[in-house]
DSSP file (Angstrom, degrees, kcal/mol; ACC not computed):
  #  RESIDUE AA STRUCTURE BP1 BP2  ACC     N-H-->O    O-->H-N    N-H-->O    O-->H-N    TCO  KAPPA ALPHA  PHI   PSI    X-CA   Y-CA   Z-CA
    1    1 A M              0   0    0      0, 0.0     2,-0.4     0, 0.0    42,-0.2   0.000 360.0 360.0 360.0 130.1    0.7  -62.5  -66.3
    2    2 A V  B     +A   42   0A   0     40,-2.4    40,-3.3    77,-0.1     2,-0.0  -0.994 360.0  10.8-130.6 135.7   -2.1  -60.0  -65.8
    3    3 A G        -     0   0    0     -2,-0.4    38,-0.2    38,-0.2    32,-0.1  -0.141  65.1-116.9  88.4 173.1   -3.1  -58.3  -62.6
    4    4 A D        +     0   0    0     36,-0.4    37,-0.3    31,-0.3    -1,-0.1  -0.020  55.4 141.8-142.3  32.2   -1.4  -58.2  -59.3
    5    5 A G        -     0   0    0     35,-1.2    34,-0.2     2,-0.2    35,-0.2  -0.311  60.1-117.1 -76.6 162.3   -3.8  -60.0  -56.9
    6    6 A A  S    S+     0   0    0     32,-0.4     2,-0.4    34,-0.1    34,-0.2   0.760  95.1  79.4 -70.4 -26.2   -2.7  -62.2  -54.1
    7    7 A N  E    S-b   40   0A   0     32,-1.4    34,-3.0   141,-0.0     2,-0.6  -0.724  74.9-143.5 -88.5 129.9   -4.5  -65.2  -55.6
    8    8 A E  E     -b   41   0A   0     -2,-0.4   141,-3.4    32,-0.2     2,-0.5  -0.826  18.0-175.9 -95.0 121.5   -2.7  -67.0  -58.5
    9    9 A V  E     -bC  42 148A   0     32,-2.9    34,-3.4    -2,-0.6     2,-0.4  -0.978   2.9-169.5-119.0 123.3   -4.9  -68.3  -61.2
   10   10 A D  E     -bC  43 147A   0    137,-3.1   137,-2.5    -2,-0.5     2,-0.4  -0.938   2.6-173.5-114.8 133.6   -3.3  -70.2  -64.1
   11   11 A V  E     -bC  44 146A   0     32,-2.4    34,-2.9    -2,-0.4     2,-0.5  -0.988   8.1-162.7-129.3 123.7   -5.2  -71.2  -67.2
   12   12 A W  E     +bC  45 145A   0    133,-2.3   133,-2.0    -2,-0.4     2,-0.3  -0.904  26.8 160.1-100.9 131.2   -3.8  -73.4  -70.0
   13   13 A F  E     -b   46   0A   0     32,-1.8    34,-3.1    -2,-0.5     2,-0.5  -0.977  36.2-140.3-150.4 158.4   -5.7  -73.1  -73.3
   14   14 A D    >   -     0   0    0     -2,-0.3     3,-2.0    32,-0.2     6,-0.2  -0.993  18.0-140.7-121.6 126.2   -5.4  -73.8  -77.0
   15   15 A F  T 3  S+     0   0    0     32,-0.5    76,-0.2    -2,-0.5    -1,-0.1   0.715 104.4  51.2 -61.6 -19.5   -6.8  -71.1  -79.3
   16   16 A Y  T 3  S+     0   0    0      4,-0.0    -1,-0.3    33,-0.0     3,-0.1   0.487  86.0 106.3 -93.6  -3.5   -8.1  -73.8  -81.6
   17   17 A C    <>  -     0   0    0     -3,-2.0     4,-1.5     1,-0.2     3,-0.4  -0.657  57.0-157.9 -83.1 118.0   -9.8  -75.7  -78.8
   18   18 A P  H  > S+     0   0    0      0, 0.0     4,-2.0     0, 0.0    -1,-0.2   0.832  95.2  56.8 -64.7 -30.3  -13.7  -75.4  -78.8
   19   19 A H  H  > S+     0   0    0      1,-0.2     4,-2.5     2,-0.2     5,-0.1   0.841 104.1  53.6 -68.2 -31.4  -13.8  -76.3  -75.1
   20   20 A C  H  > S+     0   0    0     -3,-0.4     4,-2.4    -6,-0.2    -1,-0.2   0.859 106.5  51.8 -69.7 -35.0  -11.5  -73.4  -74.4
   21   21 A Q  H  X S+     0   0    0     -4,-1.5     4,-2.1     2,-0.2    -2,-0.2   0.907 110.4  48.3 -65.7 -40.6  -13.8  -71.1  -76.3
   22   22 A D  H  X S+     0   0    0     -4,-2.0     4,-2.3     2,-0.2     5,-0.2   0.911 109.0  54.0 -62.8 -42.0  -16.6  -72.4  -74.1
   23   23 A F  H  X>S+     0   0    0     -4,-2.5     4,-3.5     1,-0.2     5,-0.8   0.924 108.1  49.9 -56.5 -46.3  -14.4  -71.8  -71.0
   24   24 A E  H  X5S+     0   0    0     -4,-2.4     4,-1.2     1,-0.2    -1,-0.2   0.905 109.5  51.7 -60.7 -42.0  -13.9  -68.2  -72.1
   25   25 A D  H  <5S+     0   0    0     -4,-2.1    -1,-0.2    62,-0.2    -2,-0.2   0.912 122.0  30.7 -60.6 -42.8  -17.7  -67.7  -72.5
   26   26 A V  H  <5S+     0   0    0     -4,-2.3     4,-0.3    -5,-0.1    -2,-0.2   0.924 135.6  21.9 -84.3 -47.7  -18.4  -69.1  -69.0
   27   27 A Y  H  X5S+     0   0    0     -4,-3.5     4,-2.5    -5,-0.2     3,-0.3   0.702 101.8  83.1 -98.1 -23.1  -15.4  -68.1  -67.0
   28   28 A G  H  X<S+     0   0    0     -4,-1.2     4,-2.8    -5,-0.8     5,-0.2   0.886  89.1  50.4 -54.5 -49.4  -13.9  -65.2  -68.9
   29   29 A P  H  > S+     0   0    0      0, 0.0     4,-2.2     0, 0.0    -1,-0.2   0.897 113.2  47.0 -59.1 -39.1  -16.1  -62.4  -67.6
   30   30 A T  H  > S+     0   0    0     -4,-0.3     4,-2.6    -3,-0.3    -2,-0.2   0.921 112.1  49.5 -68.4 -43.3  -15.4  -63.4  -64.0
   31   31 A L  H  X S+     0   0    0     -4,-2.5     4,-2.2     1,-0.2     5,-0.2   0.918 111.4  50.0 -60.8 -42.2  -11.7  -63.7  -64.5
   32   32 A E  H  X S+     0   0    0     -4,-2.8     4,-2.5    -5,-0.2    -1,-0.2   0.919 111.7  48.1 -61.7 -43.3  -11.7  -60.3  -66.2
   33   33 A E  H  X S+     0   0    0     -4,-2.2     4,-2.3    -5,-0.2     6,-0.2   0.899 111.6  49.8 -63.3 -41.6  -13.6  -58.8  -63.2
   34   34 A L  H  <>S+     0   0    0     -4,-2.6     5,-1.8     2,-0.2     6,-1.4   0.834 111.6  48.6 -70.0 -32.5  -11.2  -60.5  -60.7
   35   35 A V  H ><5S+     0   0    0     -4,-2.2     3,-1.1    -5,-0.2   -31,-0.3   0.947 113.3  47.6 -66.7 -48.9   -8.2  -59.1  -62.5
   36   36 A S  H 3<5S+     0   0    0     -4,-2.5    -2,-0.2     1,-0.3    -1,-0.2   0.849 110.8  50.8 -61.7 -36.4   -9.7  -55.6  -62.6
   37   37 A S  T 3<5S-     0   0    0     -4,-2.3    -1,-0.3    -5,-0.2    -2,-0.2   0.581 113.2-117.7 -79.6  -9.0  -10.7  -55.7  -59.0
   38   38 A G  T < 5S+     0   0    0     -3,-1.1   -32,-0.4    -4,-0.5    -3,-0.2   0.622  80.9 120.6  83.5  12.7   -7.1  -56.8  -58.0
   39   39 A D  S   <S+     0   0    0     -5,-1.8   -32,-1.4    -6,-0.2     2,-0.3   0.775  71.6  29.3 -80.3 -26.7   -8.2  -60.1  -56.5
   40   40 A I  E     - b   0   7A   0     -6,-1.4   -35,-1.2   -35,-0.2     2,-0.5  -0.921  59.0-140.7-134.3 157.2   -6.2  -62.3  -58.8
   41   41 A T  E     - b   0   8A   0    -34,-3.0   -32,-2.9    -2,-0.3     2,-0.6  -0.990  31.5-150.0-107.0 121.3   -3.0  -62.5  -60.8
   42   42 A L  E     -Ab   2   9A   0    -40,-3.3   -40,-2.4    -2,-0.5     2,-0.7  -0.846   9.9-165.4-101.0 119.1   -3.9  -64.3  -64.0
   43   43 A N  E     - b   0  10A   0    -34,-3.4   -32,-2.4    -2,-0.6     2,-0.5  -0.915   9.9-157.7-103.6 115.3   -1.2  -66.4  -65.6
   44   44 A M  E     - b   0  11A   0     -2,-0.7   -32,-0.2   -34,-0.2   -34,-0.0  -0.805   8.9-171.7 -98.3 131.8   -2.2  -67.4  -69.2
   45   45 A H  E     - b   0  12A   0    -34,-2.9   -32,-1.8    -2,-0.5     2,-0.3  -0.780   5.5-165.3-124.3  85.1   -0.5  -70.4  -70.7
   46   46 A P  E     + b   0  13A   0      0, 0.0     2,-0.2     0, 0.0   -32,-0.2  -0.549  18.0 178.0 -71.5 134.4   -1.4  -70.7  -74.4
   47   47 A V        -     0   0    0    -34,-3.1   -32,-0.5    -2,-0.3     2,-0.4  -0.754  29.6-128.1-129.8 174.6   -0.4  -74.1  -75.7
   48   48 A A        -     0   0    0     78,-0.4     2,-0.5    -2,-0.2   -34,-0.1  -0.881  17.3-153.9-131.6  99.7   -0.7  -76.1  -78.9
   49   49 A L    >>  -     0   0    0     -2,-0.4     4,-1.8     1,-0.2     3,-0.6  -0.618  10.1-146.2 -75.4 121.0   -2.2  -79.5  -78.6
   50   50 A S  H 3> S+     0   0    0     -2,-0.5     4,-2.7     1,-0.2     5,-0.2   0.842  95.1  58.4 -59.6 -35.5   -0.9  -81.7  -81.4
   51   51 A G  H 3> S+     0   0    0      1,-0.2     4,-2.3     2,-0.2    -1,-0.2   0.887 105.5  48.8 -63.0 -39.4   -4.1  -83.6  -81.8
   52   52 A L  H <> S+     0   0    0     -3,-0.6     4,-1.7     2,-0.2    -1,-0.2   0.922 114.0  45.9 -66.3 -43.0   -6.1  -80.4  -82.6
   53   53 A N  H  X>S+     0   0    0     -4,-1.8     5,-1.8     2,-0.2     4,-1.3   0.903 113.6  48.6 -67.8 -40.2   -3.6  -79.2  -85.1
   54   54 A A  H  <5S+     0   0    0     -4,-2.7    -2,-0.2     1,-0.2    -1,-0.2   0.917 111.6  49.8 -65.3 -42.6   -3.3  -82.6  -86.8
   55   55 A A  H  <5S+     0   0    0     -4,-2.3    -1,-0.2     1,-0.2    -2,-0.2   0.844 117.9  39.7 -65.3 -33.1   -7.1  -83.0  -87.0
   56   56 A S  H  <5S-     0   0    0     -4,-1.7    -1,-0.2     2,-0.2    -2,-0.2   0.598 103.6-129.1 -92.6 -11.3   -7.4  -79.5  -88.5
   57   57 A G  T  <5S+     0   0    0     -4,-1.3     2,-0.3     1,-0.3    -3,-0.2   0.838  71.8 106.5  68.1  32.0   -4.4  -79.8  -90.8
   58   58 A T      < -     0   0    0     -5,-1.8    -1,-0.3    -6,-0.2    -2,-0.2  -0.879  68.8-142.7-137.2 166.0   -3.1  -76.5  -89.5
   59   59 A D     >  +     0   0    0     -2,-0.3     4,-2.5    35,-0.2     5,-0.2  -0.005  63.7 122.2-113.2  25.3   -0.4  -75.0  -87.2
   60   60 A F  H  >  +     0   0    0      1,-0.2     4,-3.2     2,-0.2     5,-0.4   0.861  66.9  57.9 -59.3 -39.0   -2.8  -72.3  -86.0
   61   61 A S  H  > S+     0   0    0      1,-0.2     4,-2.1     2,-0.2   -46,-0.2   0.943 112.1  40.7 -58.3 -47.8   -2.5  -73.3  -82.3
   62   62 A E  H  > S+     0   0    0     -3,-0.2     4,-2.5     2,-0.2     5,-0.2   0.929 117.4  48.1 -65.6 -45.1    1.3  -72.8  -82.4
   63   63 A R  H  X S+     0   0    0     -4,-2.5     4,-2.2     1,-0.2    -2,-0.2   0.921 115.2  43.6 -63.9 -44.5    1.1  -69.6  -84.5
   64   64 A S  H  X S+     0   0    0     -4,-3.2     4,-2.0     2,-0.2    -1,-0.2   0.891 114.5  49.3 -70.9 -38.9   -1.6  -68.0  -82.4
   65   65 A A  H  X S+     0   0    0     -4,-2.1     4,-1.8    -5,-0.4    -2,-0.2   0.919 112.0  48.8 -65.4 -42.4    0.0  -68.9  -79.1
   66   66 A S  H  X S+     0   0    0     -4,-2.5     4,-1.9     1,-0.2    -2,-0.2   0.908 109.4  53.5 -61.2 -41.3    3.4  -67.6  -80.3
   67   67 A A  H  X S+     0   0    0     -4,-2.2     4,-2.3     1,-0.2    -1,-0.2   0.883 104.3  55.6 -61.4 -38.5    1.7  -64.4  -81.4
   68   68 A L  H  X S+     0   0    0     -4,-2.0     4,-3.0     1,-0.2    -1,-0.2   0.920 106.6  49.4 -61.2 -42.6    0.2  -64.0  -77.9
   69   69 A Y  H  X S+     0   0    0     -4,-1.8     4,-1.9     2,-0.2    -1,-0.2   0.866 108.0  54.8 -64.7 -34.1    3.7  -64.2  -76.4
   70   70 A C  H  X S+     0   0    0     -4,-1.9     4,-0.5     2,-0.2    -2,-0.2   0.928 112.5  43.1 -61.3 -44.4    4.8  -61.5  -78.9
   71   71 A V  H >X S+     0   0    0     -4,-2.3     4,-2.3     1,-0.2     3,-1.4   0.933 111.4  54.8 -64.7 -46.6    2.0  -59.3  -77.7
   72   72 A A  H 3< S+     0   0    0     -4,-3.0    -1,-0.2     1,-0.3    -2,-0.2   0.813  99.0  60.6 -61.5 -33.1    2.6  -60.1  -74.0
   73   73 A T  H 3< S+     0   0    0     -4,-1.9    -1,-0.3     1,-0.2    -2,-0.2   0.754 113.9  38.2 -67.4 -20.8    6.3  -59.0  -74.2
   74   74 A Q  H << S-     0   0    0     -3,-1.4     2,-0.3    -4,-0.5    -2,-0.2   0.833 136.7  -3.6 -92.9 -40.0    5.1  -55.6  -75.2
   75   75 A D     X  -     0   0    0     -4,-2.3     4,-1.8     1,-0.1    -1,-0.2  -0.796  49.6-160.0-163.0 108.4    2.0  -55.1  -73.0
   76   76 A A  H  > S+     0   0    0     -2,-0.3     4,-1.6     1,-0.2     5,-0.1   0.871  97.6  53.2 -61.4 -38.9    0.4  -57.7  -70.6
   77   77 A D  H  > S+     0   0    0      1,-0.2     4,-1.7     2,-0.2    -1,-0.2   0.899 108.6  49.7 -64.9 -39.0   -2.9  -55.9  -70.6
   78   78 A A  H  > S+     0   0    0      1,-0.2     4,-2.9     2,-0.2    -1,-0.2   0.852 105.3  59.0 -65.7 -33.8   -3.1  -56.0  -74.4
   79   79 A A  H  X S+     0   0    0     -4,-1.8     4,-2.5     2,-0.2    -1,-0.2   0.884 103.7  51.3 -62.6 -37.5   -2.2  -59.7  -74.2
   80   80 A F  H  X S+     0   0    0     -4,-1.6     4,-2.4     2,-0.2    -1,-0.2   0.939 112.3  45.2 -64.2 -46.4   -5.4  -60.2  -72.1
   81   81 A A  H  X S+     0   0    0     -4,-1.7     4,-2.3     2,-0.2    -2,-0.2   0.904 112.9  51.3 -63.0 -41.8   -7.5  -58.4  -74.7
   82   82 A F  H  X S+     0   0    0     -4,-2.9     4,-2.4     2,-0.2    -2,-0.2   0.913 110.1  49.9 -61.6 -43.9   -5.8  -60.3  -77.5
   83   83 A T  H  X S+     0   0    0     -4,-2.5     4,-2.6     1,-0.2    -2,-0.2   0.927 109.8  49.8 -61.2 -46.4   -6.5  -63.6  -75.8
   84   84 A Q  H  X S+     0   0    0     -4,-2.4     4,-1.4     1,-0.2    -1,-0.2   0.898 110.1  51.5 -61.5 -40.1  -10.2  -62.7  -75.3
   85   85 A T  H  < S+     0   0    0     -4,-2.3     4,-0.5     1,-0.2     3,-0.3   0.941 113.2  43.8 -61.2 -48.0  -10.5  -61.8  -79.0
   86   86 A L  H >< S+     0   0    0     -4,-2.4     3,-0.6     1,-0.2    -2,-0.2   0.864 114.4  49.1 -68.6 -35.4   -9.0  -65.0  -80.1
   87   87 A L  H 3< S+     0   0    0     -4,-2.6    -1,-0.2     1,-0.2    -2,-0.2   0.683 110.3  50.5 -79.1 -16.7  -11.0  -67.2  -77.7
   88   88 A T  T 3< S+     0   0    0     -4,-1.4     2,-0.3    -3,-0.3    -1,-0.2   0.435  94.4  89.2-100.3   1.3  -14.3  -65.6  -78.5
   89   89 A A  S <  S-     0   0    0     -3,-0.6     2,-1.1    -4,-0.5   -68,-0.0  -0.664  84.2-113.9 -96.6 154.1  -14.0  -66.0  -82.3
   90   90 A D        -     0   0    0     -2,-0.3     2,-0.5   -69,-0.0    -3,-0.1  -0.749  38.1-167.8 -88.1 100.3  -15.2  -69.0  -84.3
   91   91 A V        +     0   0    0     -2,-1.1     2,-0.3   -76,-0.2    -5,-0.0  -0.796  16.9 155.8 -96.4 125.0  -11.9  -70.4  -85.6
   92   92 A T    >   +     0   0    0     -2,-0.5     3,-2.1   -36,-0.0   -36,-0.0  -0.859  46.5   8.7-136.2 172.4  -12.2  -73.0  -88.3
   93   93 A G  T 3  S-     0   0    0     -2,-0.3     3,-0.1     1,-0.3   -35,-0.1  -0.284 130.0 -14.0  59.4-134.4  -10.0  -74.3  -91.1
   94   94 A A  T 3  S-     0   0    0      1,-0.3    -1,-0.3   -35,-0.1   -35,-0.2   0.470  95.4-133.5 -81.2  -2.0   -6.4  -73.0  -91.0
   95   95 A G    <   -     0   0    0     -3,-2.1    -1,-0.3   -37,-0.1     2,-0.1  -0.289  52.2 -21.2  76.6-169.8   -7.3  -70.2  -88.5
   96   96 A W        -     0   0    0      1,-0.1     2,-0.1    -3,-0.1   -32,-0.0  -0.392  68.4-118.0 -74.1 150.6   -6.2  -66.7  -89.0
   97   97 A T     >  -     0   0    0      1,-0.1     4,-2.3    -2,-0.1     5,-0.2  -0.295  31.2-103.2 -75.4 168.4   -3.2  -65.8  -91.2
   98   98 A D  H  > S+     0   0    0      1,-0.2     4,-2.6     2,-0.2     5,-0.2   0.909 124.4  54.2 -59.6 -41.6   -0.2  -64.1  -89.8
   99   99 A D  H  > S+     0   0    0      1,-0.2     4,-2.0     2,-0.2    -1,-0.2   0.885 108.4  48.9 -61.6 -37.9   -1.4  -60.8  -91.2
  100  100 A E  H  > S+     0   0    0      2,-0.2     4,-2.6     1,-0.2    -1,-0.2   0.895 110.3  50.7 -68.7 -38.9   -4.7  -61.2  -89.5
  101  101 A L  H  X S+     0   0    0     -4,-2.3     4,-2.3     2,-0.2    -2,-0.2   0.903 109.8  51.0 -63.3 -40.1   -2.9  -62.0  -86.2
  102  102 A I  H  X S+     0   0    0     -4,-2.6     4,-2.1     2,-0.2    -2,-0.2   0.907 111.1  48.4 -61.8 -42.2   -0.8  -58.9  -86.6
  103  103 A S  H  X S+     0   0    0     -4,-2.0     4,-2.4     2,-0.2    -2,-0.2   0.903 110.8  49.9 -65.6 -41.8   -4.0  -56.8  -87.2
  104  104 A L  H  X S+     0   0    0     -4,-2.6     4,-1.3     2,-0.2    -2,-0.2   0.870 108.9  52.9 -65.3 -36.1   -5.7  -58.3  -84.2
  105  105 A A  H  <>S+     0   0    0     -4,-2.3     5,-2.6     2,-0.2     4,-0.3   0.921 109.5  48.8 -63.0 -42.8   -2.6  -57.5  -82.1
  106  106 A A  H ><5S+     0   0    0     -4,-2.1     3,-1.4     1,-0.2    -2,-0.2   0.897 107.6  54.4 -63.5 -40.2   -2.8  -53.9  -83.4
  107  107 A D  H 3<5S+     0   0    0     -4,-2.4    -1,-0.2     1,-0.3    -2,-0.2   0.801 106.9  52.6 -62.3 -27.5   -6.5  -53.8  -82.5
  108  108 A S  T 3<5S-     0   0    0     -4,-1.3    -1,-0.3    -3,-0.3    -2,-0.2   0.494 130.5 -96.6 -86.0  -4.8   -5.4  -54.9  -79.0
  109  109 A G  T < 5S+     0   0    0     -3,-1.4     2,-0.5    -4,-0.3    -3,-0.2   0.522  88.1 112.3 107.0   7.1   -3.0  -52.0  -78.8
  110  110 A V      < +     0   0    0     -5,-2.6     2,-0.3    -6,-0.1    -1,-0.2  -0.956  32.9 164.0-120.8 125.6    0.4  -53.6  -79.8
  111  111 A T        +     0   0    0     -2,-0.5    -8,-0.0     1,-0.1    -9,-0.0  -0.790  50.0  54.3-125.7 171.2    2.2  -52.8  -83.0
  112  112 A G  S    S+     0   0    0     -2,-0.3     3,-0.1     1,-0.0     4,-0.1   0.676  75.9 104.2  80.7  17.1    5.7  -53.4  -84.3
  113  113 A I     >  +     0   0    0     -3,-0.2     4,-2.2     1,-0.1     5,-0.2   0.110  35.6 117.6-115.7  21.0    5.7  -57.1  -83.7
  114  114 A D  H  > S+     0   0    0      1,-0.2     4,-3.1     2,-0.2     5,-0.3   0.921  78.5  46.1 -54.8 -49.8    5.3  -58.2  -87.2
  115  115 A D  H  > S+     0   0    0      1,-0.2     4,-2.5     2,-0.2    -1,-0.2   0.892 109.7  55.1 -62.6 -39.5    8.6  -60.1  -87.4
  116  116 A C  H  4>S+     0   0    0      2,-0.2     5,-2.1     1,-0.2     6,-0.3   0.907 114.6  40.5 -59.4 -42.0    8.0  -61.7  -84.0
  117  117 A I  H ><5S+     0   0    0     -4,-2.2     3,-1.1     3,-0.2    -2,-0.2   0.946 117.6  44.9 -73.9 -49.0    4.7  -63.1  -85.3
  118  118 A T  H 3<5S+     0   0    0     -4,-3.1    -2,-0.2     1,-0.3    -3,-0.2   0.813 115.2  47.8 -69.3 -28.5    5.8  -64.1  -88.8
  119  119 A K  T 3<5S-     0   0    0     -4,-2.5    -1,-0.3    -5,-0.3    -2,-0.2   0.475 104.8-131.1 -88.2  -2.0    9.0  -65.7  -87.5
  120  120 A R  T X 5 -     0   0    0     -3,-1.1     3,-1.8    -4,-0.2     4,-0.3   0.931  34.2-178.7  52.9  51.4    7.0  -67.6  -84.9
  121  121 A T  T 3 <S+     0   0    0     -5,-2.1     3,-0.3     1,-0.3     4,-0.2   0.773  72.5  41.1 -53.6 -35.4    9.5  -66.5  -82.3
  122  122 A Y  T 3> S+     0   0    0     -6,-0.3     4,-2.6     1,-0.2    -1,-0.3   0.207  76.5 109.8-105.6  15.9    7.9  -68.2  -79.3
  123  123 A V  H <> S+     0   0    0     -3,-1.8     4,-2.5     1,-0.2     5,-0.2   0.899  80.7  51.0 -60.1 -41.4    6.9  -71.6  -80.9
  124  124 A D  H  > S+     0   0    0     -4,-0.3     4,-2.0    -3,-0.3    -1,-0.2   0.899 111.3  48.5 -63.3 -38.3    9.6  -73.5  -78.9
  125  125 A Y  H  > S+     0   0    0      2,-0.2     4,-2.6     1,-0.2    -2,-0.2   0.904 109.5  52.8 -66.6 -40.7    8.3  -71.9  -75.7
  126  126 A V  H  X S+     0   0    0     -4,-2.6     4,-2.2     1,-0.2   -78,-0.4   0.926 108.9  49.9 -58.6 -45.5    4.7  -72.8  -76.7
  127  127 A D  H  X S+     0   0    0     -4,-2.5     4,-1.5     1,-0.2    -1,-0.2   0.892 110.4  50.2 -61.6 -39.4    5.8  -76.4  -77.2
  128  128 A A  H  X S+     0   0    0     -4,-2.0     4,-0.7     1,-0.2    -2,-0.2   0.910 110.1  50.0 -65.1 -41.7    7.5  -76.4  -73.7
  129  129 A Q  H >< S+     0   0    0     -4,-2.6     3,-0.8     1,-0.2    -2,-0.2   0.871 105.5  57.7 -63.6 -36.6    4.3  -75.0  -72.1
  130  130 A T  H >< S+     0   0    0     -4,-2.2     3,-1.1     1,-0.3    -1,-0.2   0.891 104.4  50.7 -62.4 -38.9    2.3  -77.7  -73.8
  131  131 A R  H 3< S+     0   0    0     -4,-1.5    -1,-0.3     1,-0.2    -2,-0.2   0.681 106.5  58.3 -70.6 -16.5    4.4  -80.3  -72.1
  132  132 A E  T <<  +     0   0    0     -3,-0.8    -1,-0.2    -4,-0.7    -2,-0.2   0.314  68.4 132.6 -98.1   7.2    3.8  -78.6  -68.7
  133  133 A I    <   -     0   0    0     -3,-1.1    10,-0.0    -4,-0.2    -3,-0.0  -0.420  65.5-112.9 -58.8 126.3    0.0  -78.8  -68.7
  134  134 A P        -     0   0    0      0, 0.0     8,-0.4     0, 0.0     2,-0.2  -0.320  29.4-116.8 -62.3 143.8   -0.9  -80.0  -65.2
  135  135 A A        -     0   0    0      6,-0.1     6,-0.2     1,-0.1     5,-0.1  -0.565  25.2-120.2 -79.9 144.0   -2.4  -83.5  -65.1
  136  136 A S    >   -     0   0    0      4,-3.2     3,-2.3    -2,-0.2    -1,-0.1  -0.256  38.4 -92.9 -71.4 169.0   -5.9  -83.9  -63.8
  137  137 A P  T 3  S+     0   0    0      0, 0.0    -1,-0.1     0, 0.0    -2,-0.1   0.800 131.1  53.8 -55.4 -27.4   -6.5  -86.1  -60.7
  138  138 A S  T 3  S-     0   0    0      2,-0.1    -3,-0.0     1,-0.0    -2,-0.0   0.498 122.7-108.3 -86.5  -2.6   -7.2  -89.0  -63.2
  139  139 A G  S <  S+     0   0    0     -3,-2.3     2,-0.1     1,-0.3    -4,-0.0   0.350  75.3 129.7  97.5  -6.0   -3.8  -88.3  -64.9
  140  140 A G        -     0   0    0     -5,-0.1    -4,-3.2     1,-0.0     2,-0.4  -0.434  42.9-150.1 -82.0 156.5   -5.0  -86.8  -68.1
  141  141 A Q        +     0   0    0     -6,-0.2     2,-0.3    -2,-0.1    -6,-0.1  -0.975  35.5 115.4-124.8 141.8   -3.8  -83.6  -69.7
  142  142 A G        -     0   0    0     -8,-0.4  -130,-0.1    -2,-0.4    -2,-0.0  -0.973  48.3 -41.2-177.4-173.0   -5.8  -81.3  -71.9
  143  143 A T  S    S+     0   0    0     -2,-0.3  -130,-0.2     1,-0.1  -124,-0.2  -0.944  98.8  36.8-128.1 150.4   -7.3  -77.8  -72.2
  144  144 A P  S    S+     0   0    0      0, 0.0     2,-0.4     0, 0.0  -131,-0.2   0.575  72.7 174.0 -75.6 151.3   -8.7  -75.9  -70.7
  145  145 A T  E     -C   12   0A   0   -133,-2.0  -133,-2.3    -2,-0.1     2,-0.4  -0.993  11.3-164.1-124.7 132.5   -6.9  -76.5  -67.5
  146  146 A L  E     +CD  11 153A   0      7,-0.6     7,-2.8    -2,-0.4     2,-0.4  -0.967   8.7 178.2-121.0 129.0   -7.5  -74.3  -64.4
  147  147 A V  E     -CD  10 152A   0   -137,-2.5  -137,-3.1    -2,-0.4     2,-0.5  -0.998   7.4-166.9-130.0 128.3   -5.2  -74.1  -61.4
  148  148 A I  E >  S-CD   9 151A   0      3,-2.5     3,-2.3    -2,-0.4  -139,-0.2  -0.968  74.6 -20.8-120.1 122.2   -5.9  -71.8  -58.4
  149  149 A N  T 3  S-     0   0    0   -141,-3.4    -1,-0.2    -2,-0.5  -140,-0.1   0.868 130.2 -49.1  48.5  41.7   -3.2  -71.2  -55.9
  150  150 A G  T 3  S+     0   0    0   -142,-0.3     2,-0.5     1,-0.2    -1,-0.3   0.385 113.0 119.7  84.9  -3.1   -1.6  -74.4  -56.9
  151  151 A E  E <   -D  148   0A   0     -3,-2.3    -3,-2.5     2,-0.0     2,-0.2  -0.854  63.5-128.8-102.0 124.6   -4.7  -76.5  -56.8
  152  152 A Y  E     -D  147   0A   0     -2,-0.5     2,-0.6    -5,-0.2    -5,-0.2  -0.508  25.0-148.5 -65.5 131.6   -6.0  -78.3  -59.9
  153  153 A I  E     -D  146   0A   0     -7,-2.8     2,-0.7    -2,-0.2    -7,-0.6  -0.926   5.8-144.3-110.3 120.8   -9.7  -77.4  -60.4
  154  154 A S        -     0   0    0     -2,-0.6     2,-0.1    -9,-0.1    -9,-0.1  -0.752  33.3-122.5 -79.8 115.8  -12.0  -79.9  -62.1
  155  155 A L        +     0   0    0     -2,-0.7     4,-0.1   -11,-0.2    -1,-0.0  -0.367  38.6 169.7 -70.3 133.0  -14.3  -77.7  -64.0
  156  156 A T        -     0   0    0      2,-0.2    -1,-0.1    -2,-0.1     3,-0.1   0.530  53.5-111.1-113.4 -14.5  -18.0  -78.0  -63.3
  157  157 A G  S    S+     0   0    0      1,-0.2     2,-0.8     2,-0.0     3,-0.1   0.353  86.0 116.3  92.8  -5.0  -19.4  -75.0  -65.2
  158  158 A D     >  -     0   0    0      1,-0.2     4,-3.0     2,-0.0     5,-0.3  -0.859  49.4-165.7 -99.7 103.4  -20.2  -73.2  -61.9
  159  159 A V  H  >>S+     0   0    0     -2,-0.8     4,-2.6     1,-0.2     5,-1.3   0.870  86.3  50.9 -59.0 -40.9  -18.0  -70.1  -61.8
  160  160 A N  H  4>S+     0   0    0      3,-0.2     5,-3.2     2,-0.2     6,-0.3   0.938 115.6  40.8 -64.9 -45.8  -18.6  -69.5  -58.1
  161  161 A A  H  45S+     0   0    0      1,-0.2    -2,-0.2     3,-0.2    -1,-0.2   0.902 121.5  42.3 -68.1 -40.5  -17.8  -73.1  -57.1
  162  162 A D  H  <5S-     0   0    0     -4,-3.0    -2,-0.2     3,-0.1    -1,-0.2   0.816 136.8  -1.9 -79.8 -30.7  -14.8  -73.4  -59.4
  163  163 A I  T ><5S+     0   0    0     -4,-2.6     3,-1.8    -5,-0.3     4,-0.5   0.703 123.4  50.0-123.2 -66.2  -13.2  -69.9  -58.9
  164  164 A V  G > <S+     0   0    0     -5,-1.3     3,-1.3     1,-0.3    -3,-0.2   0.864 111.3  47.7 -56.0 -47.8  -14.9  -67.4  -56.6
  165  165 A N  G 3 <S+     0   0    0     -5,-3.2    -1,-0.3     1,-0.2    -4,-0.1   0.584 107.1  59.7 -72.8  -8.5  -15.3  -69.6  -53.6
  166  166 A R  G <  S+     0   0    0     -3,-1.8    -1,-0.2    -6,-0.3     2,-0.2   0.461  81.2 104.3 -97.6  -3.0  -11.7  -70.9  -53.8
  167  167 A L    <         0   0    0     -3,-1.3  -127,-0.1    -4,-0.5    -4,-0.0  -0.557 360.0 360.0 -82.9 144.4  -10.1  -67.5  -53.4
  168  168 A N              0   0    0     -2,-0.2    -1,-0.1     0, 0.0    -3,-0.1   0.497 360.0 360.0 -65.7 360.0   -8.4  -66.5  -50.2
């Protein structure tokens, strides 16, 4: 959770998901501005879609999402920066190593979480979050998923229509 605004914005994402990277490119700056201005509370839900991991032959989604929770337990603001770093990078193959995730966490301002990252402390929680992705009106689940004040938002690519105009 980042920010303390009256509007609740929830985003489910997978660090290995190219659509989530696109979401960050389009919606990320506005979400960051709305957090900074105090208009929203942003709840980030990193998940691990099994299909993405199977297709890539990696467990990067689980490892990176668990690492985010390790960062978040120390500093929510750093977790936001860590998330932006991971979502704006071109991740291919096996993704970043644990040592690289530890370094990125340090770059975001959090140190001393090496064991948390290497032991994948939050993988079970990540798996639970993955099962909790809200279903779209058509019944499908996937990432990115955006929910504002409890309402599922079908993404159009128009930040004002999808986010700004829906805030109280």
